[in-house]
N, C-alpha and C positions, 0 to 999 in steps of 0.2 A: 446611574452613576456618572458623575461629571468630573473631568480633570482639566486643569488649565495647561496651556502650552508650557509654562514654566515647570509644572510638576512632571509632565511627560518628558521634557528635556532632561531633568534631573535623573529620572529613572533610567533613561537610555543613554545618558551622558552625551547629549546633543547640544547644539548651539542655536538659540532662538534668533530669528530675523523677523521683526514685526512686533505685534502685540503679545507680550508674554502672559497676559491675564485672560486672553480669550479662552473660552471653554468648549470642550467637545464631549459628546455623550454617545457617539456611535462611530462605526467605520463605513467607508464607502470607496468604491473604485474611483480613481481620479476623474474619469470621464463621466461618472454618474454622481459627482460630488454635490453636496447640499449643506446648508447652514447647520452647524453643530456637528459636522462629521470630520473625521481625520482620514486622510488618504496618504499614499506614498508614491514616490517617483524614483525608480532606480535605473531606468534605461533612458539615455539621452534621446532615443528615437521618439519617445512620447512626451518630450518637453513641451510641445505645443498645447497639450491639455492643461498645463499649469496656468496659462494665461486666461483660460475660460472657466476653469473649475469653480464651483460655488462652495467647495469644502472650506471649512474655517481654518484648518491646519493641514499642512502637507509635510511629510517626512521626505527629505531630499538628500541624495548622495552628495558628499562634499565636492566631488569633481564636476558636477553639473553646472554649467554656466548659463546665465540668463541674459537675454537680449534687451529686456525692458522690465519695469516694475510689475509685480504681481499683487493680486488682491489678498490671497490667504497668507496667514502667518506661516513662515517656513521654520522647520527644525532641521538643521544640517547635521548629518551623521555619517559615519564611515561606510555603513552598509544599511540602506533603508529596508531591504528585505528582511535582514536578520532582526532589525529593531521592530518591524511590524509583527514578526513572529513572537517576540518577547511580549509585546503589548497584547496580542491576542491571547497568549497564555495567561497573562495577568487578568485580563477580562474574564476568561473562562473560569479561572480559579476563584473569582469573587462571586460567581453565581451560587446561590444557596443549593446545597445538595438535598435531594429528596430523601426523606426518612419515613419510617413507619411501614406497617404491614397492612395491605388492603384486606378488608374482610372477605373479599371474593377470591383471594389467593388460596391455593392448596399447599400446605406445608406438612410434611410427614412429622408425626411426633418423635420419630427417630432421627430427625435432622438436627444439626447443631448450627446455630446462628451466632455470628459475632455481634459486636456493638454497632449501633447506628446503621443498621441494615435497612434497605428499602426493598420491598417486594410488592410489585404492582398487581392489579386485578387479573385473575385468571392465569397467573404464573403457577408453575408446578415445581415443587421441590420434593424430591423423592427420599426414600429411606436411606439413612446413613450419609446423606449429603452434609458437607461441611462448608459453610460460608464464612469467610474472614470478615474482619471489621470493615465497615464502610462499603460493603458490596451493594450494588444497585441492580436489582433484577426487574426488568420492565415487564409490562403486561404481555401475557401469552408466551413468555420465555419458558423454556423447559430445562430443568437440571435433574437428570435421572439418577437412579439409585447409586450411591457410593461415590459420586463425583465430588471433587474437592476444589474449592476456589480460595485463593489467598485473599489478601486485604485489598480494598479499593478497586475491585473489579466492576466493570459495567457490562451487563448483558442486555442488549436492546431487544425490542419486541420480536417475537417469533424466532429468535436464535435458539438453538438446541445443543445441549451438552449431554452426550450419551453416558451410559453407566461406566463408572470406574475411572473416568478421565481426570487428569490432574492439571489444574490451572494455577499459575503463579500469582504474584502481586501485580496490581496496576495493569491488568489485561482488559482490553476492550474488544467485545464481540458485537459486530453490527447486525442489523436485522437480517434474518434468514441464514446466518452462518450456522454451519453444522459441524460440530466437533465430535468425532468418534463414530461416525457411521461406518458400516462394514467396509473393509477394503475389498477391491474387485478381485475376488478369488474364486475361480471355478475350474473344474477339471472335466474334460470330456469323458463320458462313460460309453465305451463301445457296446456294452451289453444292452443298455437301455436306449442308446441313441440320443441321450440328453447330457446336460452338464450337471455334475455334482457340485453343490456348494461346499467350499472349504471354509469351515468355521473360522471366524476372525476373533480370537480369544484375547488379543492384546488390548492396549489402550492408546490414548494420545496424551502426551505430556507437553504442555505449553508453559514455557518459563516466563520470568518477569518482563513487564514493559512491552508486551506484544500487542499489536493491534491488527485485527482481522476484519476485512471488509464484508459488505453485504453479500449474501449468497455465495460465500466462499466455503469450501469443504476441506476439512482435514480428516482423512480416513484413519480408523484405528488399525493397528498392526495385526498381522496374522498371529504372531507371538511377540512378546516384549512390548515395545512402544514405538510409535511414530513420535518424532521430536520436532518441536518448533522452539528454537533456542532464544535466549534473551534478546530483546530489542528488535525482533523481526517485525516487519510491516508488510502485510499482504493486502492488496487492493481488492475490489469487488470481483466476484466470479473467478477466483483462482482455485485450482484443484491440486491438492497435495495428497498423493496416493499413499497406500499403506507402507509402513516401515521406512519412510523417508526420514532424513535427518537434516533439517534446515539450519544452517549455521548462524551465529550471532549477528545481529544488525543487518541481515540481508533483507532487501526490499524487492517486491515483485509487483508489476503493474497488472492491470485487468487481463483476465483470460489466459494467464500463464497456466500451463499444465505440466505436472511432473509425475512421470510414471513411478511405479513402486521400487522400493529398496535402493533409492538414489541418495547419495550424500552430497549436500551442497555446502560449500565453505562459508567463511565469515565475510561480511561486507560485500556481498555480491549484489548486483543490480540487474534485474531482468525487465526488459521492455514488454509492452503489451503483446499477447499471443505467442510468447516464446513457448516452444514445446521441447521437453527434455525426456529422453528415453530412460528406461528403467535399468537398475543394476549398474550404474556408472557413478563416477566421482567427479564433482566440479570443485576446483580449487578455490582458494580465497581471492577476493577482489576480482572476480570475473564479471565483466560488464557485457551483457548481450543485448543487441539492438532488437527492436520490435520484429516479431514474426520469425525470429531465428529458430532453426530446428537443430537440435543437438543429439546426434546418434551415438556419440562416444564420450569418454572422459576428457576433461579439459584441465590443463595446468593452471596454476595461480597467476594473477597479475596480467590478465589479457582483456583487450577490448575488441569484441568480435561481433559480426553480424552476418546473417545469411544462413542458407541450408546447403551443405554443412557449413558451419560458421567459419568465417575467415576474417583477417584483419580489415579494418574499415576502408583503408585506401584501395587495396586490391579489389574489394567488393564493389565499391562505387565505380571503379574503372571497368570492372566486368559488366556492371549494369549498363554503362554507357555503350559498351560493345554490343551487348545483348539487344539493345534498341536498334542497332544498325544491322542486325543479322539479315533481314529481308533484302536490304540494299547490297550487302556483301555477298549474299547468295546469288543475286542476279549478276553481279560482277564476276563471280566464280564461274557461272554458267557461260558467260560471254567469253571468258578466257579459255574455258575448255573447248568451246567451238573454234576459237582462233587457232588453238594448238592442233585440233583435228584437221583444220584446213591446211595448216602448214605441213602436216604430215602427208596429206594427199598430194601436195605440190612438190614434194622432194623428188 
């Protein structure tokens, strides 16, 4: 697929500087540019790449000023990052969707398939499964008995959806994601000296427009349902425990872990390796910095970091003091000795 600079500018409402008829057919980072590629520049800090890049077209923020002429055609826009996102979405939407059922897939005769479904080799579709129109189930993916998927879902290789779970429309599950494994429920038994497994008889409900990263797990509830609400985005290696309720449009970076029966509000953002205790409530629009540890409930509209989490300015001041503790400890000891000497000489 090739597009001219003029066509691209019309689509993103930009202004061309240079040859409007030059064409591109791929994307590249500006420092790795090549002929026929389109790149972008949003941060003035990287303007120097613009003078050397071999990309044919570069999207540039309106506010970036140039010191000399450049080789590529420029398209001036208000926000280059947003425009690149739109172009990537357009590029992705134009790729042909896979269709058809591979002869090596297993599909239960009791399953119900929508129109234009793709099911790859060695995928497993169990009894009573319902797949909506346009679903794509890649090789070695597993959809167990009674699970339901809405329209246009993508289940990548080796992802698993356990029995009875409900998936909305436009949901993407990346490789190795596990939806509906048993919640971590065990009770110590004094008589046997072992743990008794508590059956997890609930399900997982994932609403529309959710994307779940590779090797991320969302556990089924003890009773009722674990919920991942509309628009949630989970990175790779995230753990959502049983009976959690993750609010709309919340995003989590890799290795976030949330213990059971916790409710997370809407539009929250959690950095990598955030850990959240169970049986608490996190309000709406709570932003937690990487490696924060949350032992208790948090109110809405906060930007916090640390363990326990605190506002960012006090946290970074505290970290600066923490690094000086050895020096401060030596000073304290020296002062203590001086005080003792003064006491002796009184």
